[in-house]
N, C-alpha and C positions, 0 to 999 in steps of 0.2 A: 284654135280651143281648148284650154286643158277642162276636165272636171275637177270640182272640186275634192268629188274623194277619188280619190286613184284609186285603182284594185291595188296597181305594185306601188308599195309605197318606200322610201332610203329610209334605213336604218344602223346606230352606233354600237357595236359590239364593246364592251369592257370586261376586261380579264376581272375572275373573282379572287386571284391570290393580288393583287396589286394592293396592298395595306399599307400606307404610310406611317413607319415607326417609328417613334419617339425619340429612339438610343443616339448616339455616336455613328450610327452608319448613311450614309450616303445615301439618298434616294437616286434610285435607279429611271424610274419612270412609269407615267400609265400605260399599258398595251392597249389600242383601243384600235377597232376594224369596222370600215364602213362596207354594209353590204345593203339588198333589198331583197325583201320578202312579197309576197301576196299574201292580203289579207284576208281571202277567202278558203284559205287551205287552211294557212296556221293562225289562228286569229290569238293566239296566248305568246308568250315572248318566246322568244330563239334560246337557245342554247345549245353550243356549239364547240368542239375542239378545236383550241387555233393554236396554231405555233406565237409562243411570245419569247422574243428575242432580247430582251432583256437577263433571262436569267435559262435559258437555252432549251426551252421544251416546251411539251403540251398541257397547254391548258383550259377549264371552264372558262368561258367568255359568256358571258348576260345581255341581253338586251338593256339599253339604258329606257328607263324615264323619261319624257318629253314634258 
């Protein structure tokens, strides 16, 4: 039996620099990562620096709303 309010939850992180441009450039995609966090230790939204394979550099990824 699982608890309804688990302490560790699965979250999705999305790149902040992935902005769809309306120019003729081809869309490279959106960088997303899935991870787990502890609700008690980090009640606020996570911001982590992760690798973005589309532009070959590290960017800030923020937690998505549910």
